[in-house]
MIZA-766647 format. One record per residue (C-alpha): residue number from 0; residue in one letter; x, y, z. Coordinates in steps of 0.02 Angstrom, whole numbers, plus 50000, padded with zeros to 5 digits. Layout:
BEGIN
+-----+--------+-------+-------+-------+
: num : residu :    px :    py :    pz :
+-----+--------+-------+-------+-------+
: NUM :      A :     X :     Y :     Z :
...
+-----+--------+-------+-------+-------+
end
This chain:
BEGIN
+-----+--------+-------+-------+-------+
: num : residu :    px :    py :    pz :
+-----+--------+-------+-------+-------+
:   0 :      M : 48214 : 50058 : 50310 :
:   1 :      E : 48169 : 50068 : 50125 :
:   2 :      V : 48195 : 49932 : 49995 :
:   3 :      N : 48346 : 50025 : 49922 :
:   4 :      E : 48433 : 50025 : 50091 :
:   5 :      Y : 48405 : 49839 : 50115 :
:   6 :      L : 48477 : 49808 : 49941 :
:   7 :      V : 48631 : 49914 : 49978 :
:   8 :      I : 48667 : 49817 : 50139 :
:   9 :      A : 48633 : 49651 : 50052 :
:  10 :      M : 48747 : 49699 : 49905 :
:  11 :      F : 48894 : 49745 : 50015 :
:  12 :      S : 48869 : 49593 : 50128 :
:  13 :      T : 48862 : 49476 : 49976 :
:  14 :      F : 49024 : 49549 : 49910 :
:  15 :      V : 49114 : 49522 : 50076 :
:  16 :      L : 49049 : 49343 : 50093 :
:  17 :      L : 49096 : 49296 : 49914 :
:  18 :      L : 49275 : 49354 : 49943 :
:  19 :      F : 49300 : 49202 : 50054 :
:  20 :      T : 49253 : 49083 : 49911 :
:  21 :      G : 49421 : 49112 : 49827 :
:  22 :      F : 49350 : 49185 : 49665 :
:  23 :      P : 49453 : 49328 : 49590 :
:  24 :      V : 49399 : 49492 : 49668 :
:  25 :      A : 49369 : 49576 : 49500 :
:  26 :      W : 49244 : 49442 : 49451 :
:  27 :      V : 49159 : 49452 : 49621 :
:  28 :      L : 49138 : 49640 : 49602 :
:  29 :      A : 49068 : 49625 : 49426 :
:  30 :      G : 48960 : 49474 : 49467 :
:  31 :      V : 48880 : 49553 : 49620 :
:  32 :      S : 48847 : 49710 : 49516 :
:  33 :      I : 48756 : 49608 : 49383 :
:  34 :      I : 48654 : 49510 : 49511 :
:  35 :      F : 48594 : 49664 : 49604 :
:  36 :      S : 48560 : 49758 : 49442 :
:  37 :      V : 48444 : 49616 : 49391 :
:  38 :      I : 48361 : 49616 : 49564 :
:  39 :      A : 48336 : 49805 : 49558 :
:  40 :      M : 48263 : 49799 : 49383 :
:  41 :      A : 48148 : 49658 : 49437 :
:  42 :      F : 48084 : 49767 : 49579 :
:  43 :      D : 48058 : 49910 : 49456 :
:  44 :      T : 47961 : 49796 : 49338 :
:  45 :      W : 47854 : 49694 : 49457 :
:  46 :      G : 47868 : 49780 : 49626 :
:  47 :      D : 47774 : 49926 : 49699 :
:  48 :      T : 47933 : 50025 : 49736 :
:  49 :      W : 48036 : 50118 : 49606 :
:  50 :      I : 48219 : 50073 : 49641 :
:  51 :      G : 48293 : 50187 : 49509 :
:  52 :      I : 48397 : 50064 : 49406 :
:  53 :      D : 48353 : 50017 : 49227 :
:  54 :      W : 48447 : 49967 : 49069 :
:  55 :      Q : 48483 : 50147 : 49025 :
:  56 :      Y : 48563 : 50178 : 49196 :
:  57 :      V : 48665 : 50017 : 49192 :
:  58 :      S : 48733 : 50059 : 49019 :
:  59 :      I : 48823 : 50209 : 49096 :
:  60 :      V : 48957 : 50085 : 49154 :
:  61 :      I : 49028 : 50079 : 48976 :
:  62 :      P : 49080 : 50263 : 48964 :
:  63 :      R : 49138 : 50255 : 49147 :
:  64 :      I : 49257 : 50112 : 49105 :
:  65 :      W : 49313 : 50203 : 48948 :
:  66 :      D : 49353 : 50360 : 49049 :
:  67 :      T : 49456 : 50255 : 49170 :
:  68 :      M : 49555 : 50171 : 49032 :
:  69 :      N : 49579 : 50339 : 48945 :
:  70 :      N : 49660 : 50418 : 49098 :
:  71 :      W : 49843 : 50457 : 49063 :
:  72 :      V : 49886 : 50459 : 49249 :
:  73 :      L : 49855 : 50271 : 49256 :
:  74 :      V : 49990 : 50241 : 49125 :
:  75 :      A : 50109 : 50266 : 49272 :
:  76 :      L : 50047 : 50105 : 49353 :
:  77 :      P : 50127 : 49977 : 49234 :
:  78 :      M : 50285 : 50083 : 49226 :
:  79 :      F : 50306 : 50091 : 49416 :
:  80 :      I : 50264 : 49905 : 49428 :
:  81 :      Y : 50397 : 49866 : 49297 :
:  82 :      M : 50522 : 49979 : 49388 :
:  83 :      G : 50493 : 49887 : 49551 :
:  84 :      L : 50505 : 49713 : 49477 :
:  85 :      M : 50662 : 49755 : 49378 :
:  86 :      L : 50748 : 49831 : 49530 :
:  87 :      D : 50701 : 49675 : 49626 :
:  88 :      R : 50799 : 49574 : 49496 :
:  89 :      S : 50945 : 49695 : 49484 :
:  90 :      G : 51039 : 49630 : 49637 :
:  91 :      M : 51034 : 49802 : 49718 :
:  92 :      A : 50953 : 49743 : 49880 :
:  93 :      E : 51075 : 49600 : 49908 :
:  94 :      S : 51226 : 49716 : 49890 :
:  95 :      L : 51149 : 49845 : 50006 :
:  96 :      M : 51101 : 49716 : 50137 :
:  97 :      V : 51277 : 49642 : 50145 :
:  98 :      N : 51356 : 49813 : 50171 :
:  99 :      L : 51228 : 49880 : 50295 :
: 100 :      V : 51252 : 49725 : 50403 :
: 101 :      K : 51435 : 49771 : 50415 :
: 102 :      L : 51392 : 49953 : 50457 :
: 103 :      F : 51266 : 49913 : 50595 :
: 104 :      G : 51344 : 49749 : 50647 :
: 105 :      K : 51404 : 49807 : 50818 :
: 106 :      V : 51237 : 49884 : 50868 :
: 107 :      R : 51117 : 49774 : 50968 :
: 108 :      G : 50976 : 49744 : 50845 :
: 109 :      G : 51088 : 49804 : 50703 :
: 110 :      L : 51027 : 49668 : 50585 :
: 111 :      A : 50847 : 49720 : 50611 :
: 112 :      I : 50893 : 49903 : 50583 :
: 113 :      S : 50981 : 49853 : 50423 :
: 114 :      V : 50821 : 49767 : 50365 :
: 115 :      I : 50722 : 49927 : 50397 :
: 116 :      F : 50846 : 50033 : 50298 :
: 117 :      V : 50846 : 49911 : 50152 :
: 118 :      G : 50656 : 49901 : 50161 :
: 119 :      L : 50645 : 50091 : 50158 :
: 120 :      L : 50750 : 50098 : 50000 :
: 121 :      L : 50648 : 49958 : 49922 :
: 122 :      A : 50489 : 50051 : 49967 :
: 123 :      A : 50548 : 50207 : 49877 :
: 124 :      S : 50607 : 50111 : 49725 :
: 125 :      T : 50490 : 49962 : 49703 :
: 126 :      G : 50325 : 49986 : 49796 :
: 127 :      I : 50282 : 49803 : 49764 :
: 128 :      I : 50235 : 49732 : 49935 :
: 129 :      G : 50246 : 49548 : 49890 :
: 130 :      A : 50417 : 49567 : 49810 :
: 131 :      A : 50484 : 49671 : 49956 :
: 132 :      V : 50424 : 49551 : 50092 :
: 133 :      V : 50488 : 49396 : 50001 :
: 134 :      L : 50656 : 49475 : 49960 :
: 135 :      L : 50684 : 49539 : 50138 :
: 136 :      T : 50634 : 49369 : 50209 :
: 137 :      V : 50753 : 49273 : 50097 :
: 138 :      L : 50897 : 49395 : 50123 :
: 139 :      S : 50887 : 49430 : 50309 :
: 140 :      M : 50785 : 49300 : 50404 :
: 141 :      P : 50915 : 49159 : 50402 :
: 142 :      L : 51049 : 49283 : 50456 :
: 143 :      M : 50946 : 49351 : 50602 :
: 144 :      L : 50893 : 49178 : 50660 :
: 145 :      K : 51074 : 49122 : 50657 :
: 146 :      Q : 51118 : 49272 : 50765 :
: 147 :      G : 50987 : 49213 : 50892 :
: 148 :      Y : 50854 : 49346 : 50864 :
: 149 :      N : 50679 : 49312 : 50928 :
: 150 :      K : 50575 : 49228 : 50791 :
: 151 :      S : 50421 : 49336 : 50816 :
: 152 :      L : 50522 : 49497 : 50817 :
: 153 :      V : 50611 : 49446 : 50657 :
: 154 :      S : 50446 : 49405 : 50572 :
: 155 :      G : 50361 : 49565 : 50626 :
: 156 :      T : 50507 : 49676 : 50574 :
: 157 :      I : 50514 : 49603 : 50399 :
: 158 :      C : 50325 : 49605 : 50372 :
: 159 :      A : 50302 : 49784 : 50432 :
: 160 :      T : 50453 : 49850 : 50338 :
: 161 :      G : 50396 : 49764 : 50178 :
: 162 :      T : 50231 : 49859 : 50182 :
: 163 :      L : 50313 : 50031 : 50182 :
: 164 :      G : 50308 : 50030 : 49992 :
: 165 :      I : 50120 : 50053 : 49991 :
: 166 :      L : 50141 : 50226 : 50069 :
: 167 :      I : 50313 : 50294 : 50023 :
: 168 :      P : 50313 : 50370 : 49847 :
: 169 :      P : 50313 : 50321 : 49709 :
: 170 :      S : 50168 : 50216 : 49775 :
: 171 :      I : 50047 : 50132 : 49655 :
: 172 :      M : 49913 : 50148 : 49791 :
: 173 :      L : 49930 : 50337 : 49791 :
: 174 :      V : 49919 : 50339 : 49600 :
: 175 :      M : 49755 : 50243 : 49611 :
: 176 :      M : 49688 : 50353 : 49751 :
: 177 :      G : 49728 : 50512 : 49655 :
: 178 :      D : 49632 : 50445 : 49506 :
: 179 :      R : 49482 : 50389 : 49609 :
: 180 :      I : 49452 : 50553 : 49701 :
: 181 :      G : 49523 : 50677 : 49577 :
: 182 :      V : 49671 : 50748 : 49674 :
: 183 :      S : 49849 : 50777 : 49614 :
: 184 :      V : 49960 : 50623 : 49623 :
: 185 :      G : 50111 : 50737 : 49646 :
: 186 :      D : 50028 : 50815 : 49799 :
: 187 :      L : 49993 : 50643 : 49870 :
: 188 :      F : 50174 : 50590 : 49842 :
: 189 :      L : 50236 : 50745 : 49933 :
: 190 :      G : 50109 : 50726 : 50073 :
: 191 :      A : 50152 : 50543 : 50104 :
: 192 :      L : 50341 : 50568 : 50114 :
: 193 :      F : 50357 : 50623 : 50296 :
: 194 :      P : 50225 : 50500 : 50362 :
: 195 :      G : 50319 : 50358 : 50277 :
: 196 :      L : 50483 : 50412 : 50355 :
: 197 :      L : 50394 : 50431 : 50523 :
: 198 :      L : 50340 : 50250 : 50516 :
: 199 :      A : 50516 : 50191 : 50475 :
: 200 :      A : 50585 : 50296 : 50619 :
: 201 :      L : 50458 : 50219 : 50740 :
: 202 :      Y : 50512 : 50045 : 50684 :
: 203 :      V : 50696 : 50086 : 50717 :
: 204 :      L : 50654 : 50163 : 50886 :
: 205 :      Y : 50555 : 50008 : 50934 :
: 206 :      I : 50702 : 49895 : 50889 :
: 207 :      L : 50821 : 50000 : 50994 :
: 208 :      I : 50702 : 50001 : 51144 :
: 209 :      V : 50675 : 49812 : 51135 :
: 210 :      G : 50863 : 49786 : 51123 :
: 211 :      F : 50887 : 49892 : 51280 :
: 212 :      I : 50743 : 49821 : 51385 :
: 213 :      L : 50740 : 49639 : 51323 :
: 214 :      P : 50918 : 49604 : 51263 :
: 215 :      S : 50883 : 49416 : 51253 :
: 216 :      K : 50770 : 49449 : 51101 :
: 217 :      L : 50911 : 49539 : 51010 :
: 218 :      P : 51076 : 49458 : 51061 :
: 219 :      A : 51235 : 49559 : 51040 :
: 220 :      P : 51333 : 49514 : 50882 :
: 221 :      K : 51471 : 49389 : 50911 :
: 222 :      D : 51591 : 49411 : 50766 :
: 223 :      S : 51551 : 49574 : 50678 :
: 224 :      E : 51694 : 49670 : 50600 :
: 225 :      A : 51738 : 49846 : 50655 :
: 226 :      V : 51662 : 49992 : 50559 :
: 227 :      S : 51793 : 50072 : 50448 :
: 228 :      L : 51802 : 50201 : 50311 :
: 229 :      V : 51806 : 50060 : 50184 :
: 230 :      V : 51639 : 49990 : 50249 :
: 231 :      I : 51560 : 50164 : 50247 :
: 232 :      L : 51618 : 50192 : 50068 :
: 233 :      K : 51547 : 50023 : 50015 :
: 234 :      V : 51378 : 50068 : 50092 :
: 235 :      F : 51382 : 50236 : 50004 :
: 236 :      K : 51422 : 50151 : 49839 :
: 237 :      A : 51281 : 50024 : 49862 :
: 238 :      I : 51155 : 50163 : 49902 :
: 239 :      L : 51213 : 50287 : 49769 :
: 240 :      A : 51134 : 50212 : 49612 :
: 241 :      P : 50960 : 50167 : 49679 :
: 242 :      A : 50952 : 50329 : 49780 :
: 243 :      G : 50998 : 50426 : 49624 :
: 244 :      L : 50858 : 50342 : 49527 :
: 245 :      I : 50733 : 50379 : 49666 :
: 246 :      L : 50786 : 50563 : 49671 :
: 247 :      L : 50774 : 50572 : 49482 :
: 248 :      V : 50597 : 50501 : 49480 :
: 249 :      L : 50526 : 50590 : 49632 :
: 250 :      G : 50624 : 50751 : 49607 :
: 251 :      S : 50559 : 50771 : 49430 :
: 252 :      I : 50381 : 50753 : 49496 :
: 253 :      F : 50403 : 50863 : 49650 :
: 254 :      F : 50482 : 51008 : 49554 :
: 255 :      G : 50359 : 51002 : 49411 :
: 256 :      I : 50487 : 50946 : 49281 :
: 257 :      A : 50388 : 50791 : 49237 :
: 258 :      T : 50215 : 50720 : 49268 :
: 259 :      P : 50200 : 50555 : 49366 :
: 260 :      T : 50169 : 50467 : 49200 :
: 261 :      E : 50328 : 50536 : 49122 :
: 262 :      A : 50430 : 50505 : 49280 :
: 263 :      S : 50371 : 50324 : 49285 :
: 264 :      G : 50446 : 50297 : 49112 :
: 265 :      V : 50612 : 50370 : 49173 :
: 266 :      G : 50605 : 50254 : 49323 :
: 267 :      A : 50572 : 50101 : 49215 :
: 268 :      A : 50718 : 50144 : 49099 :
: 269 :      G : 50832 : 50180 : 49248 :
: 270 :      A : 50789 : 50015 : 49332 :
: 271 :      T : 50833 : 49922 : 49172 :
: 272 :      L : 51001 : 50012 : 49164 :
: 273 :      L : 51036 : 49968 : 49347 :
: 274 :      A : 51000 : 49784 : 49312 :
: 275 :      W : 51119 : 49793 : 49164 :
: 276 :      W : 51251 : 49881 : 49271 :
: 277 :      H : 51242 : 49741 : 49401 :
: 278 :      K : 51257 : 49613 : 49259 :
: 279 :      N : 51085 : 49541 : 49300 :
: 280 :      L : 50996 : 49589 : 49140 :
: 281 :      S : 50963 : 49449 : 49017 :
: 282 :      R : 50829 : 49400 : 48892 :
: 283 :      K : 50754 : 49282 : 49020 :
: 284 :      V : 50748 : 49417 : 49156 :
: 285 :      M : 50671 : 49542 : 49035 :
: 286 :      F : 50538 : 49417 : 48982 :
: 287 :      E : 50496 : 49369 : 49162 :
: 288 :      V : 50485 : 49550 : 49220 :
: 289 :      C : 50376 : 49601 : 49071 :
: 290 :      E : 50263 : 49450 : 49098 :
: 291 :      A : 50244 : 49487 : 49285 :
: 292 :      T : 50210 : 49671 : 49245 :
: 293 :      C : 50073 : 49623 : 49120 :
: 294 :      K : 49991 : 49505 : 49244 :
: 295 :      T : 49994 : 49629 : 49388 :
: 296 :      T : 49931 : 49771 : 49276 :
: 297 :      A : 49792 : 49661 : 49206 :
: 298 :      F : 49739 : 49613 : 49382 :
: 299 :      I : 49731 : 49796 : 49438 :
: 300 :      F : 49636 : 49855 : 49283 :
: 301 :      A : 49514 : 49710 : 49297 :
: 302 :      L : 49480 : 49774 : 49472 :
: 303 :      F : 49452 : 49948 : 49401 :
: 304 :      V : 49319 : 49876 : 49284 :
: 305 :      G : 49235 : 49775 : 49423 :
: 306 :      A : 49242 : 49920 : 49546 :
: 307 :      S : 49168 : 50040 : 49416 :
: 308 :      A : 49019 : 49925 : 49394 :
: 309 :      F : 49002 : 49895 : 49581 :
: 310 :      S : 49008 : 50079 : 49628 :
: 311 :      L : 48886 : 50126 : 49489 :
: 312 :      V : 48755 : 50002 : 49550 :
: 313 :      L : 48788 : 50045 : 49732 :
: 314 :      R : 48761 : 50230 : 49695 :
: 315 :      G : 48606 : 50190 : 49593 :
: 316 :      L : 48534 : 50101 : 49744 :
: 317 :      G : 48573 : 50253 : 49852 :
: 318 :      G : 48727 : 50181 : 49938 :
: 319 :      D : 48821 : 50346 : 49947 :
: 320 :      E : 48669 : 50433 : 50025 :
: 321 :      L : 48650 : 50289 : 50149 :
: 322 :      I : 48833 : 50298 : 50202 :
: 323 :      S : 48831 : 50489 : 50208 :
: 324 :      G : 48671 : 50489 : 50310 :
: 325 :      A : 48738 : 50356 : 50429 :
: 326 :      L : 48900 : 50451 : 50460 :
: 327 :      L : 48819 : 50623 : 50477 :
: 328 :      G : 48683 : 50547 : 50585 :
: 329 :      L : 48807 : 50483 : 50714 :
: 330 :      N : 48786 : 50648 : 50807 :
: 331 :      L : 48974 : 50671 : 50809 :
: 332 :      S : 49083 : 50821 : 50777 :
: 333 :      P : 49170 : 50831 : 50607 :
: 334 :      T : 49329 : 50765 : 50689 :
: 335 :      G : 49229 : 50623 : 50766 :
: 336 :      I : 49163 : 50576 : 50593 :
: 337 :      I : 49341 : 50567 : 50524 :
: 338 :      I : 49389 : 50453 : 50670 :
: 339 :      A : 49236 : 50344 : 50637 :
: 340 :      I : 49284 : 50327 : 50453 :
: 341 :      L : 49464 : 50280 : 50494 :
: 342 :      F : 49406 : 50155 : 50626 :
: 343 :      G : 49289 : 50078 : 50497 :
: 344 :      V : 49432 : 50066 : 50372 :
: 345 :      F : 49542 : 49985 : 50505 :
: 346 :      L : 49408 : 49852 : 50537 :
: 347 :      L : 49379 : 49824 : 50351 :
: 348 :      G : 49566 : 49794 : 50333 :
: 349 :      F : 49543 : 49630 : 50428 :
: 350 :      F : 49434 : 49563 : 50287 :
: 351 :      L : 49466 : 49665 : 50129 :
: 352 :      D : 49623 : 49701 : 50029 :
: 353 :      W : 49682 : 49881 : 50009 :
: 354 :      I : 49631 : 49883 : 49826 :
: 355 :      E : 49447 : 49847 : 49863 :
: 356 :      I : 49444 : 49976 : 50002 :
: 357 :      T : 49528 : 50105 : 49890 :
: 358 :      L : 49415 : 50077 : 49741 :
: 359 :      I : 49250 : 50060 : 49836 :
: 360 :      I : 49258 : 50145 : 50006 :
: 361 :      L : 49371 : 50295 : 49972 :
: 362 :      P : 49263 : 50370 : 49831 :
: 363 :      L : 49110 : 50354 : 49945 :
: 364 :      V : 49184 : 50442 : 50097 :
: 365 :      A : 49294 : 50572 : 50009 :
: 366 :      P : 49146 : 50687 : 49964 :
: 367 :      I : 49088 : 50682 : 50146 :
: 368 :      V : 49262 : 50730 : 50207 :
: 369 :      S : 49270 : 50872 : 50079 :
: 370 :      T : 49096 : 50933 : 50133 :
: 371 :      L : 49156 : 50938 : 50314 :
: 372 :      G : 49296 : 51056 : 50261 :
: 373 :      F : 49447 : 50942 : 50285 :
: 374 :      D : 49598 : 50941 : 50171 :
: 375 :      L : 49581 : 50793 : 50051 :
: 376 :      I : 49769 : 50766 : 50034 :
: 377 :      W : 49785 : 50752 : 50224 :
: 378 :      F : 49637 : 50635 : 50236 :
: 379 :      T : 49698 : 50525 : 50092 :
: 380 :      V : 49868 : 50503 : 50173 :
: 381 :      L : 49781 : 50460 : 50338 :
: 382 :      F : 49676 : 50336 : 50242 :
: 383 :      S : 49835 : 50262 : 50166 :
: 384 :      V : 49922 : 50241 : 50334 :
: 385 :      C : 49765 : 50157 : 50401 :
: 386 :      L : 49765 : 50040 : 50251 :
: 387 :      Q : 49942 : 49982 : 50291 :
: 388 :      T : 49870 : 49883 : 50435 :
: 389 :      S : 49769 : 49780 : 50310 :
: 390 :      F : 49931 : 49694 : 50256 :
: 391 :      L : 49969 : 49639 : 50434 :
: 392 :      T : 49799 : 49596 : 50510 :
: 393 :      P : 49729 : 49420 : 50491 :
: 394 :      P : 49637 : 49335 : 50411 :
: 395 :      V : 49675 : 49433 : 50249 :
: 396 :      G : 49847 : 49502 : 50292 :
: 397 :      F : 49936 : 49469 : 50128 :
: 398 :      A : 50109 : 49512 : 50195 :
: 399 :      L : 50090 : 49370 : 50321 :
: 400 :      F : 50058 : 49244 : 50183 :
: 401 :      Y : 50195 : 49313 : 50070 :
: 402 :      M : 50316 : 49285 : 50214 :
: 403 :      K : 50252 : 49113 : 50264 :
: 404 :      G : 50280 : 49051 : 50087 :
: 405 :      V : 50470 : 49075 : 50099 :
: 406 :      T : 50509 : 49060 : 50286 :
: 407 :      P : 50616 : 48920 : 50360 :
: 408 :      P : 50514 : 48775 : 50434 :
: 409 :      E : 50544 : 48831 : 50614 :
: 410 :      I : 50443 : 48991 : 50587 :
: 411 :      S : 50259 : 48955 : 50621 :
: 412 :      I : 50110 : 49062 : 50570 :
: 413 :      G : 50087 : 49095 : 50757 :
: 414 :      D : 50262 : 49171 : 50765 :
: 415 :      I : 50217 : 49286 : 50621 :
: 416 :      Y : 50049 : 49338 : 50697 :
: 417 :      R : 50130 : 49377 : 50866 :
: 418 :      G : 50271 : 49472 : 50781 :
: 419 :      V : 50160 : 49593 : 50685 :
: 420 :      V : 50055 : 49648 : 50835 :
: 421 :      P : 50181 : 49780 : 50900 :
: 422 :      F : 50202 : 49849 : 50724 :
: 423 :      V : 50014 : 49866 : 50699 :
: 424 :      I : 50014 : 49966 : 50862 :
: 425 :      L : 50157 : 50073 : 50795 :
: 426 :      Q : 50056 : 50106 : 50636 :
: 427 :      V : 49908 : 50161 : 50743 :
: 428 :      I : 50025 : 50277 : 50841 :
: 429 :      A : 50087 : 50352 : 50677 :
: 430 :      L : 49905 : 50376 : 50624 :
: 431 :      I : 49869 : 50471 : 50786 :
: 432 :      V : 50024 : 50581 : 50762 :
: 433 :      I : 49977 : 50623 : 50582 :
: 434 :      F : 49797 : 50655 : 50635 :
: 435 :      N : 49852 : 50782 : 50765 :
: 436 :      F : 49993 : 50861 : 50665 :
: 437 :      Q : 49917 : 50895 : 50495 :
: 438 :      Q : 50073 : 50992 : 50441 :
: 439 :      L : 50167 : 50827 : 50424 :
: 440 :      V : 50064 : 50800 : 50267 :
: 441 :      T : 50022 : 50975 : 50207 :
: 442 :      W : 50187 : 51067 : 50236 :
: 443 :      L : 50289 : 50992 : 50093 :
: 444 :      P : 50155 : 51015 : 49957 :
: 445 :      S : 50125 : 51194 : 50016 :
: 446 :      V : 50310 : 51238 : 50013 :
: 447 :      T : 50342 : 51153 : 49846 :
: 448 :      Y : 50193 : 51221 : 49753 :
: 449 :      G : 50162 : 51379 : 49855 :
: 450 :      Y : 49984 : 51334 : 49913 :
+-----+--------+-------+-------+-------+
end
């Protein structure tokens, strides 16, 4: 191996190790970039091998960061974040949960199915994983435990359902991916719609099967009221406003009426109106939502800056050639290379957050996938489904820690870990289905835009 290759491996290994120190990821990315820039320039000055990094090369990071900040697509990020946080405070989820429990109350596992439906609506309207997991835990966990549901099953259902927002549009992850690899965000939204619904359907099917085979884990409801027209109308009323907002935002993107950036502004305004309609809009709420939006946006854009520096130095050291050579040198078919990439992403999800994988790994492997002749929209959605597991797999499964922070004392971290295992398997099954039926991703964009 050459000096450059050793430096690439050392750089990536240092980044992974420093993540466990607790330093903010953005600073770790930027700090590692600076350290290895200095090391490379020292080799160029005093070593016998030309590494290829000097002050002129490193200075390229400034226009790269400027180009990122000047990208109008990324304006959608703070707007979608605001939309999600405001809908979280609007009281919409509480109203929907109460009415869905009445609708599915007589079904074995009906409470868990209600959680999945509420989570699906939250996913399409908020996309904020932490908020969705915490809200679903607070709303539904005490109710399901009181009903006698298995603790692990309850924990797994809530955790997995809460992560749907990272895939189902409007997803901030898909916005970031579209920017990183230069594909249409609207195409990604369309491509991710059916895979997201597939995951939710698998979760419901799993609950029904467990209720049939292991009824002790999902006891039959004791005192649920009969389903009536009044209950159905209440559910319809609770769903109508948020569903209308979702259709307005996504429909305007899908049919080319508005760009994702413009639609995000509509979504933010609509979420504010819904909070006002539910009488939950106040100066305090507005201040808290705006403050949380600013913090989340600043965190994401700091990561953009750190990742820009990291990827620049990594490429200067020949990291993309090393990764490309390693993958193409596996002596696998093109399909085998895609499987190897996805397996690598699955393993990285145990240790890295989705943002680091999106900003660092995806731009490195996307050109290889394109060279092999695969559809980038299809691959990006596959990549996204694979990344969902990163929220559920220890030791860096953030959904697990979001939940643990608000669970009742009787729920242990072991209960949560055991509960998410079946749902990680379901996510892998969904990945296999999407891998083998590419039309699940490509059909809707092709029909909508006539590709």
